[in-house]
C-alpha positions in Angstrom: -212.9 -202.2 -110.4 -209.8 -203.5 -108.6 -209.8 -200.3 -106.6 -213.4 -200.8 -105.6 -212.6 -204.4 -104.6 -209.8 -203.3 -102.3 -212.0 -200.7 -100.8 -214.7 -203.3 -100.2 -212.2 -205.7 -98.6 -210.8 -202.9 -96.4 -214.3 -202.0 -95.2 -215.0 -205.6 -94.4 -211.9 -205.8 -92.2 -212.4 -202.3 -90.8 -215.9 -203.1 -89.6 -214.8 -206.1 -87.5 -211.3 -205.2 -86.0 -212.4 -206.1 -82.5 -214.1 -209.3 -83.7 -210.9 -210.3 -85.4 -209.0 -210.0 -82.2 -211.5 -212.0 -80.2 -212.4 -214.8 -82.6 -210.9 -218.2 -82.5 -208.2 -219.4 -84.9 -210.8 -221.3 -87.0 -213.0 -218.2 -87.2 -210.1 -216.0 -88.2 -209.2 -218.5 -90.9 -212.8 -218.5 -92.2 -212.8 -214.6 -92.3 -209.5 -214.6 -94.2 -210.8 -217.2 -96.6 -213.9 -215.1 -97.2 -211.8 -212.0 -98.0 -209.5 -214.1 -100.3 -212.6 -215.4 -102.2 -213.8 -211.8 -102.6 -210.5 -210.8 -104.1 -210.2 -213.9 -106.4 -213.7 -213.6 -107.8 -213.3 -209.9 -108.5 -209.9 -210.4 -110.1 -211.4 -213.1 -112.4 -214.3 -210.8 -113.3 -211.9 -208.0 -114.2 -209.3 -210.1 -116.0 -210.7 -209.6 -119.5 -211.2 -205.9 -119.4 -207.8 -205.3 -117.8 -206.1 -207.3 -120.5 -208.0 -205.6 -123.3 -207.3 -202.1 -122.0 -203.6 -202.9 -121.5 -203.4 -204.0 -125.2 -205.6 -201.3 -126.8 -205.9 -198.5 -124.3 -209.0 -197.3 -122.6 -209.8 -195.0 -125.6 -208.0 -196.9 -128.3 -211.1 -197.2 -130.6 -210.3 -200.9 -131.0 -213.0 -203.1 -132.4 -212.8 -206.5 -130.7 -214.3 -209.8 -131.6 -214.3 -212.7 -129.0 -215.6 -216.2 -129.4 -217.3 -218.5 -126.9 -218.1 -222.0 -128.2 -219.5 -225.0 -126.4 -217.7 -228.3 -126.6 -220.0 -231.4 -126.4 -222.6 -231.5 -129.3 -221.2 -228.2 -130.8 -217.5 -228.5 -131.3 -217.5 -232.3 -131.2 -220.6 -234.4 -132.2 -221.9 -236.6 -129.5 -225.4 -237.3 -130.8 -226.0 -240.8 -132.3 -228.9 -239.5 -134.4 -226.3 -237.2 -136.2 -223.8 -240.0 -136.7 -221.5 -238.6 -134.0 -218.9 -240.8 -132.4 -217.7 -238.7 -129.5 -219.0 -240.1 -126.3 -218.3 -239.7 -122.6 -219.6 -242.3 -120.1 -222.4 -241.4 -117.7 -222.8 -243.3 -114.4 -226.4 -244.2 -113.3 -227.5 -245.3 -109.8 -230.3 -247.8 -109.0 -233.3 -246.8 -107.0 -232.6 -248.6 -103.6 -236.1 -248.8 -102.1 -237.3 -252.4 -102.3 -240.9 -251.4 -102.5 -240.3 -249.6 -105.7 -238.7 -252.7 -107.2 -241.7 -254.8 -106.1 -244.0 -252.1 -107.6 -242.3 -252.4 -110.9 -242.4 -256.2 -110.7 -238.8 -256.7 -111.7 -235.6 -258.1 -110.2 -233.2 -255.2 -109.2 -230.2 -254.9 -111.5 -226.6 -253.8 -110.6 -226.3 -250.9 -108.2 -224.6 -248.7 -110.8 -224.6 -248.6 -114.6 -222.2 -247.0 -117.0 -223.8 -245.9 -120.2 -222.5 -244.0 -123.2 -223.4 -240.4 -123.8 -225.6 -241.4 -126.7 -227.4 -244.0 -124.6 -227.9 -241.5 -121.8 -229.6 -239.0 -124.1 -231.8 -241.8 -125.5 -233.1 -242.9 -122.0 -232.9 -239.7 -120.1 -236.6 -239.0 -120.2 -237.4 -242.5 -118.8 -235.0 -242.3 -115.8 -236.0 -242.1 -112.2 -235.7 -238.8 -110.4 -234.1 -240.1 -107.2 -235.6 -239.9 -103.7 -237.2 -243.3 -104.3 -239.3 -242.1 -107.2 -239.1 -244.6 -110.2 -239.2 -243.5 -113.8 -241.0 -245.3 -116.6 -242.3 -248.6 -115.3 -241.7 -251.9 -117.2 -240.0 -250.1 -120.2 -237.0 -251.8 -121.5 -234.1 -250.1 -123.4 -231.4 -251.8 -125.4 -228.0 -250.0 -125.1 -225.4 -249.7 -127.8 -223.4 -252.7 -126.4 -226.5 -254.9 -126.4 -227.4 -254.7 -122.7 -231.1 -254.5 -121.9 -232.0 -252.4 -118.9 -235.1 -250.9 -117.2 -234.1 -247.2 -117.2 -237.0 -246.4 -114.8 -235.1 -248.1 -112.0 -232.0 -245.9 -112.4 -231.4 -242.2 -111.8 -228.6 -239.6 -112.3 -227.0 -238.3 -109.2 -225.1 -235.0 -109.3 -222.1 -234.9 -109.5 -221.2 -238.6 -109.5 -223.1 -239.3 -112.8 -220.7 -236.9 -114.5 -217.5 -238.4 -113.1 -215.9 -238.7 -116.6 -216.7 -235.1 -117.4 -214.4 -233.9 -114.7 -210.8 -234.0 -113.7 -209.5 -237.5 -113.2 -208.5 -238.7 -109.8 -206.6 -241.6 -111.2 -203.0 -240.9 -111.7 -201.9 -240.8 -115.4 -205.5 -240.9 -116.8 -207.1 -238.2 -118.9 -210.7 -239.0 -119.6 -211.1 -236.1 -122.0 -208.2 -237.2 -124.2 -209.3 -240.9 -124.0 -212.8 -240.0 -125.2 -211.4 -238.0 -128.1 -209.0 -240.7 -129.2 -211.8 -243.3 -129.2 -214.1 -241.0 -131.2 -211.3 -240.3 -133.7 -210.6 -244.0 -134.1 -214.3 -244.6 -134.9 -214.5 -241.8 -137.4 -212.8 -242.5 -140.7 -214.7 -239.6 -142.3 -214.4 -237.2 -139.3 -217.8 -238.1 -137.7 -216.6 -236.8 -134.4 -216.6 -233.2 -135.8 -219.6 -231.2 -134.6 -221.5 -228.4 -136.3 -219.1 -225.8 -135.2 -215.9 -227.8 -135.5 -214.7 -225.8 -138.6 -215.4 -222.6 -136.6 -213.2 -223.9 -133.8 -210.4 -224.9 -136.3 -210.6 -221.5 -138.1 -210.2 -219.6 -134.8 -207.2 -221.8 -133.9 -205.6 -221.2 -137.3 -203.4 -218.4 -136.1 -202.0 -217.6 -132.7 -203.7 -214.1 -132.7 -207.2 -215.4 -133.2 -206.7 -218.5 -131.0 -206.0 -216.1 -128.1 -209.5 -214.7 -128.5 -211.2 -218.1 -128.6 -212.8 -219.6 -125.5 -214.3 -223.1 -125.1 -217.3 -222.5 -122.7 -218.3 -225.9 -121.4 -220.1 -227.6 -118.5 -217.1 -229.9 -118.1 -214.7 -229.7 -115.2 -211.4 -231.0 -116.4 -208.1 -229.5 -115.3 -206.0 -227.1 -117.4 -203.4 -229.8 -117.8 -205.9 -232.3 -119.2 -207.1 -229.7 -121.8 -203.5 -228.9 -122.7 -202.9 -232.6 -123.4 -206.0 -232.7 -125.6 -205.0 -229.6 -127.6 -201.4 -230.8 -128.0 -202.7 -234.1 -129.4 -205.0 -232.2 -131.8 -202.1 -230.1 -133.0 -200.0 -233.2 -133.4 -202.7 -234.8 -135.5 -203.1 -231.7 -137.6 -206.7 -230.9 -136.5 -205.7 -227.4 -135.3 -202.6 -225.2 -135.4 -202.8 -223.4 -132.1 -204.5 -224.1 -128.8 -207.5 -222.0 -127.8 -206.7 -219.1 -125.5 -209.0 -220.2 -122.7 -211.2 -223.1 -121.6 -213.9 -222.1 -119.0 -215.0 -225.3 -117.1 -218.2 -223.9 -115.6 -218.9 -226.9 -113.3 -215.7 -226.2 -111.3 -216.2 -224.6 -107.8 -214.4 -221.4 -108.8 -217.5 -220.5 -110.8 -220.0 -221.1 -108.0 -220.6 -217.4 -107.9 -222.5 -217.8 -111.2 -225.3 -220.0 -109.9 -226.0 -223.5 -108.6 -223.8 -226.3 -110.0 -226.8 -228.1 -111.4 -228.1 -224.9 -113.2 -225.7 -224.8 -116.2 -228.0 -222.4 -118.3 -227.8 -219.8 -115.5 -224.0 -220.2 -115.2 -223.5 -219.8 -118.9 -225.8 -216.8 -119.1 -224.2 -215.1 -116.1 -220.6 -215.7 -117.4 -221.4 -214.3 -120.8 -223.1 -211.3 -119.2 -219.9 -210.6 -117.2 -217.8 -210.9 -120.3 -220.1 -208.5 -122.2 -220.0 -206.0 -119.4 -216.2 -206.0 -119.4 -216.0 -205.8 -123.2 -218.4 -202.8 -123.2 -215.9 -200.9 -121.1 -213.4 -200.7 -124.1 -214.4 -197.5 -125.8 -215.4 -197.2 -129.4 -216.5 -194.4 -131.7 -220.3 -193.9 -131.9 -222.0 -196.3 -134.2 -219.2 -198.9 -134.0 -219.7 -202.2 -132.1 -217.6 -205.0 -130.6 -218.7 -208.6 -131.4 -219.2 -211.8 -129.3 -219.5 -215.1 -131.2 -221.5 -217.7 -129.2 -222.6 -221.2 -130.1 -224.3 -224.1 -128.2 -226.4 -227.1 -128.9 -228.3 -227.3 -125.6 -231.6 -225.5 -126.1 -232.0 -224.7 -122.4 -228.6 -222.9 -122.5 -229.5 -221.0 -125.6 -232.9 -219.9 -124.3 -231.3 -218.5 -121.1 -228.4 -217.0 -122.9 -230.4 -215.2 -125.6 -232.9 -213.9 -123.1 -230.1 -212.4 -121.0 -228.2 -211.0 -124.0 -231.5 -209.5 -125.4 -232.0 -207.6 -122.1 -228.4 -206.3 -122.3 -228.9 -205.2 -125.9 -232.3 -203.5 -125.1 -230.6 -201.5 -122.3 -228.7 -199.5 -124.9 -225.5 -199.6 -122.8 -223.7 -202.4 -124.7 -222.0 -201.5 -128.0 -221.8 -205.2 -128.9 -223.2 -207.4 -131.6 -223.9 -210.9 -130.4 -223.7 -213.7 -133.0 -225.6 -216.7 -131.7 -225.3 -220.1 -133.3 -227.8 -222.9 -132.6 -226.1 -226.3 -133.1 -229.3 -228.2 -132.1 -231.5 -230.4 -134.3 -233.6 -228.9 -137.0 -236.8 -229.5 -135.0 -235.2 -227.7 -132.0 -234.2 -224.8 -134.2 -237.7 -224.5 -135.6 -239.2 -224.6 -132.1 -236.8 -221.8 -130.9 -238.4 -219.3 -133.4 -234.9 -217.9 -134.0 -232.6 -218.3 -137.0 -230.1 -221.1 -136.7 -227.4 -218.5 -137.1 -228.4 -215.1 -135.9 -227.0 -211.6 -135.1 -228.4 -209.8 -132.1 -227.9 -206.2 -132.8 -227.3 -203.6 -130.0 -230.8 -202.3 -130.3 -232.2 -205.8 -129.6 -233.2 -207.0 -133.0 -232.4 -210.5 -134.4 -231.3 -210.9 -138.0 -230.1 -214.0 -139.9 -226.4 -214.6 -140.4 -224.2 -216.9 -142.3 -221.5 -219.3 -141.0 -218.8 -217.2 -142.5 -219.7 -214.5 -140.0 -218.7 -216.8 -137.1 -215.2 -217.4 -138.6 -212.4 -214.8 -138.3 -210.6 -213.6 -141.4 -207.5 -215.6 -142.2 -204.0 -214.2 -141.5 -205.1 -211.4 -139.1 -201.5 -210.1 -138.9 -201.9 -208.7 -142.4 -204.8 -206.5 -141.3 -202.7 -204.2 -139.1 -199.3 -202.5 -138.8 -197.6 -203.0 -135.5 -198.0 -199.9 -133.3 -200.5 -198.2 -135.6 -204.2 -198.3 -136.4 -205.6 -198.5 -139.9 -208.9 -198.8 -141.6 -209.6 -201.9 -143.7 -212.7 -203.0 -145.6 -215.0 -206.0 -145.4 -217.7 -205.5 -148.0 -219.1 -202.0 -147.3 -218.3 -202.1 -143.6 -215.2 -200.4 -142.2 -212.9 -202.5 -140.1 -210.9 -200.8 -137.4 -207.8 -202.8 -136.6 -205.1 -202.4 -133.9 -201.9 -204.1 -133.0 -201.9 -206.3 -129.9 -202.0 -209.8 -128.6 -205.7 -210.3 -129.5 -204.9 -210.0 -133.2 -207.3 -208.5 -135.7 -210.4 -206.7 -134.3 -213.1 -207.3 -136.8 -215.9 -205.1 -137.9 -219.6 -205.4 -137.4 -221.0 -208.2 -139.6 -223.3 -207.4 -142.5 -226.7 -209.0 -141.9 -228.0 -211.3 -144.7 -231.3 -212.9 -145.6 -229.7 -216.4 -145.9 -229.6 -218.9 -143.2 -226.8 -221.4 -143.9 -226.6 -225.0 -143.0 -229.1 -227.0 -141.0 -229.6 -230.4 -139.4 -231.9 -233.1 -140.6 
């Protein structure tokens, strides 16, 4: 892949040598930036497979399991209806057209409102859509702090509404860590823990499994801010090791994956890229890699499962996709899929259990350094290999039991 990228870049430059000599300085800088972006995007797309091949070899017969878990509503609980305490502030903007205020028969409120994540989800359907179009007229909503507002006169504006979901521009502040500390302080019984918190903690139990765990989120915080959060979690005893990666899909380096406002498309495209790279690591016939995926947002899950189903039906991906739905029970029923499901390489969905989403403890005990050996999990063989990704687990055994559930 890297070779093909270099060839593409050389062709790009070769086709325009005269233009390069005749262009202005600004145009030359734009061309070089374009070439640089081509290299960076291709390098990012190839990073996973290159690291896997370097650890296991192109034909190492290594079975690999990777995890991709959402943060808000999945790892941490942010829904008031579920007793969640984790909350990140949203900023709302008032409809400015005076005619709209007169139509509603109300006195305009402040130009901006900051509301909790829980309040935002409660009033989201009543908000205005921008462009001078009001939302629900003459409907009042009482916020958590007692304020009474007319949500129809306010609208979300991308990306300003999600200011606190992104890297702080204030020196010394870390919105991500601040939100977690507030949630923890309000949670004597761990109410901040989401449906897949224990899955997150289990993957972070050892360094080997933590390296194969990715938080896949719509947030846009910096690496330093996430590191501060994980350091705090380790200090508090919530986890033992920091996750190997955090993918902040709202950041501009992922613009290749879709529009910034279309997070379902970005998540589906990213996971498709990861599956394509993982599929390049060879396996014996009939043996599959695994990708563990969980999200609470139904629009994300619909797009992701549709995309993964098409990959599975193609017959070219020796991968089992474990898909966890952290949504409400009503949402899970409406999805017509099991809450915890295994998508087999031939495209069929089967129920799973939560234990299938959790790596086996002490992965070091499952392999001898520099050698491969066959272990057992139930009746399924487990091919393991030494390397920085730790134990490579077997295909999971489908069951007829769906664990857990939400009220």
